[in-house]
C-alpha positions, 0 to 999 in steps of 0.5 A: 403244227399239230401231230396226228393220227389217221383212222384209217390205221385204227380200223379194229378199234371202235371209232370213239375208242380211236379217237379216246387212244389218240388224244390219250397219247397226245396228239392234238389232231386227227385224220377222219378216213370216211368208210364204212365203220366210221361216218359212213355218209350213206348210213341211215344215222349218219346225222347222229354220228356226225352229232357224237363225233362231234360232242366227242371231237370237242371233248377230247380237245381233237382237230380233224381232216377228212380224209377220202381214201376208203378201198371199198366204201364206192364199190365192194368189189374194186379198190379205191373205185370209181374214181375222177378218171374212171371211163364210166361217166356215172361212175365219176359222178358218184366220186364227185357226189362222195366228195361233195359229201366229204366236203359237207361233214368237214363243214360240220365238224369245222375240218381243216380241209378235205384230202383227196386224190386222181385215181389209177387211169385204167382207160386207153385215154391220153395224158391230155384226155386224162388231165382234161377229165381229171381238172374238170371234175376237180374244179367241180368240187372246187366250186362246191368247196368254195361256197362252204368255205372248206380247203381241199388238199390235192394228194399226188399218190404214187401208181395214180394218174397225179403221183409227183409234184409235177403232175400236181403242177401241171393239174393245179394249173388246168384247175386254177381254182383258189380252194385246191390246196396240196396234201403232201406225203413225206413217204411218197416224195421219198418214194417217187420224186427225183432229185432237184438238178440245182439241189444235187449239184450244191449238195456235198457229196457224201463220203466216209469221213464226212458220213458222220456229218451228214449222214446219206439217209439226211442228205437223201432226204434234203435232196428228194423231199425238203426242195419240195417242202419249201417250194409247195409251203404255202399251197399246203394243207395237210401233211402225211408222214411215215416212213419209206424207202425208195422206189417201194410205196409201202408206209412204215414204222418210223425207223424201218425205212431209210427217211431221216425226219429232221430236215423235214421238221426244219422245212416245215418250220421254215414255211410256218406250217401249222397244220395236222401233220397225220401219221398214216400206217393203214396196215398196222391196225392190228397193232394200233395202241403200240404203234400209235405211241411209239409214232408220237414219241417219235415224232415229238422229239422232233 
């Protein structure tokens, strides 16, 4: 496994400085959120930017994944729009084109994968119609990725049409393409997933007497997060990580939320996950040097 950091948490730095800080802190990977200030695929000098990025990654010994969650890159007025489930067909085509450009960039940089998500459903569509529209777009992106030998990591996201692992399973069955892998965000699992019945039944009850042996945080993590890592291990191509509280989609610094990360790392080791584990704290750019270092120190102990 390789510890990494997402550039969306380094938005106040020049990208060269951001990569230097990441490598100096000890990280071996970087999640590159392509945006207006960082490898904008629509920029006139994009090819030159890619060459510089290639050289810098090589010099610093960093591997990478390509992240496509920029907030206003495709639409200056609407966050994360258009998506693969936008009502406007031309908007959906624009998102597909953007993802294809991300695939080309991943090929150029030798990235481990391209990570993407569904988007928020804003149309009065049925679940069947929405799922079929999404599957059609994902399938097109998968076919393009297969041509370049690039892996894709689809990320379930709280509040989006695909937000749980059950949602992803339904999508995966419809798409049925070998290029479709999985990006799992540890905080998202803790935030939205329900305890597995079999896991809940087998877990020992937590009491004041047993709290010192098995903390409430550990038990909750083992119920909400670990079963999904064990089930989906072979499909996982990318990990996002941060602290979070149950039912609140807010990315927190480690120690500010409710997650016990020891069983998370144990589960990833048990499924022999060898990819990047990328800290995602996109709202902490104003204190990035501090948070970058403290996150590395916390995770490297595990």
